N, C-alpha and C positions, 0 to 999 in steps of 0.2 A: 507126410505133407510134401507137396511139390512147391518149390519156391523158384521164382524167376527174379533175377537181379539184372536190372538195366543200369549200365555204368557209363559215365562219360567223363573222362579225363585223359589227355594225350600222353602223360608222363607216368612211368612206373615208379619213379622216385618220389611221387607225390604222397601226401598224407591220404588223399582220396583213395589211392591204390592200396595203401596199408589198411584202410578201412574196409575196402572191398574184400581183401584177403581174410581179415579177421571175421567179418560177417559170414563169408562163404565157409570158412573152417568151422565156425560155431554151428552153423546149420547142419553141415555134414556130420559133425560130431554127435548131433542130436538124432542122426539117422534120416534126416530129410533129404529128398532128392532136389538137387540144385542145378539150375541152368543159368549161366552168366552170358549176357549179351553186352560185350564191350564194344560200344559204338565206334570208337576210333580204330580199334583193332580190326573191326569188320569193314572199315571204310564205308560206313552207312551213308547212303545218299540222303541228305536232309531236305532237299528241295522238292516242294510240292508242285508238281506240274499242273498247268492250266487244265489239261484234259482230265486230271484226277481230282480237281477241286469242285466242291458242290456249288451249285447256283440255282436260282429260281427260274422255273419255266411253268407257266400256267398255274402258278400257286403251289407247285410241288418242288421239293429238293431233288435235283438230278445231278449227274456227272456225265461227262462225255464218255469216259471209260466206265462202263457199268460194273466191270470186274476190277477188284483191287490188283495192283501190280504184284508180281510174284514175290519180291522181297518184302513187301508189306504183309502179304498173306502168311509168310513164315513167322513174322513177329506176332501177328494176331493169333496164330495157332499156339505159340508159346504162352500167350496170355490166357487163352481159353483153357489150356491144360493145367494151369497153375492155380494153387490155392492162395499163395502169398506173393504179392508183387512188391519188390523192393527197388527203390530208385536212389542211386548214389550219384550226386553231381555237385560240383562247387558252385558258389555264387560268384559270377563274373558280371561286373557292371550291374549288380543288384538283380540278377536274373539267371536263368539257365544258360549253360553253354549252347551255342547255336546248334550244334549237332543233336543235343537232347531236345531242343525246341522243335527241330525238324522231324525228329522221331515222333513227337506228339502230333505235329501237324499231319504227318502221313499215316501213322498207325491208328491214332484215336479219331478215326473218321466217322462222319455221319453214316449211320447204318451199322456200324460196328460197336463203338464205345458209347454212342448216344444216338437218339433219333427223336425228331419232332413228330413222327408219324407212326411209330411202332414201339411196342414194349419188348422187342427182342433183345436189345442191349441189356435191359434189366434182368431178363432171364439168363443171359449169357454171363453176366458178372455177379449174379446172386451168390452170396456166401463167401466171396473173395475178400481178402484183407490187403491193405496197402500200407507201406511204411517208407518214409523218405528220410534220407541223411544228406545234409548239406554243409560241408566245411566252408568257412568264410574267413576273410581277413577282418571283418567287422567285429567290434566288441559286442558282448551280450549283456543284457540286464542282469545285475548281480542277484536280484530277487527271483530269478527263474522265469519271469514273464517275457513275452516276446518283445523284442525291440521293434521300433516302427518299420525298419527295413525287413526284419524277419516276418512281421505281420503281412507286409505287402507281398513278399515272395510267396508265402503260404496262400494268400488270396488268389494269386494268378497261377499257381501250380497245383499243389496237393488238394486244395479245396475245389478247384475247377475241373481237374482231370477226371474226377469220379462223381461229380455232383449230379449227374443225370442217370446213373446206372445202379446206385445203391451199394457200391463197394464200400466197406468200412475202412476209413483212413485211421489207422491206429495212432500215428503221430508223424510230425515232421520235425526232425531233430536237427538243430543247428549247433555246430562246433565252431566257436568264434576265435578270432585273433590267431589263426593257425600259423601264419608265417612268423609270428613273434613268440611262439611257445617253445619251451625246451622239449627235449625228447621225453623226459619224464612226464611233463604235462600232456604231451600228445599221447603218451602211453595211458594216461588216465582217461582220455577221450576214447581210446580203443577199448579199454576195459568197460567203459560205460556202454558202448555199442554192443559188446559181447554180452553184458548183463541183460540188455534189452531183448536180445535175440533168445537168450536162454530162458527168459521169463515168458516168452510167447506161449 
């Protein structure tokens, strides 16, 4: 299996980075081929330029630049070549880090990840699976149900990124109160992530 991990956190001392390492190691131990796209390390440009944004002309969706920028085409190619898409990013201000949101804005474009005029995205994404991991400082419901904030984040991220192309979203996992947890408790989170990957 080919797995693509898209990761967004600027500090290697973070729990998010430990999560990335554990997930990558577990996939590789299973014999999977893994590509990691560390958006901060790549200095990925998150700004969608006007000439690359879709707009309506004569009832059709068009963009001034008919061809995607080279850096976007690289990311799209990694997605096309992968069976499993994993996204690791913290919750900041109850949403994605700006660099991850910019990645979605630029890479998940009309004509690639979705289309109102063609079935090509559904063919392109057919059979793919996606999995999201989001560390957060927010507490989690003790009964395992989504907190209101978790539900909101899911709605605008994992449920929307693939709602038009048929990719199966396996889960969106939240690890709560990360800044307040002991190393042992954070270790339990890492073990949980490892188990989830092993059971895929």
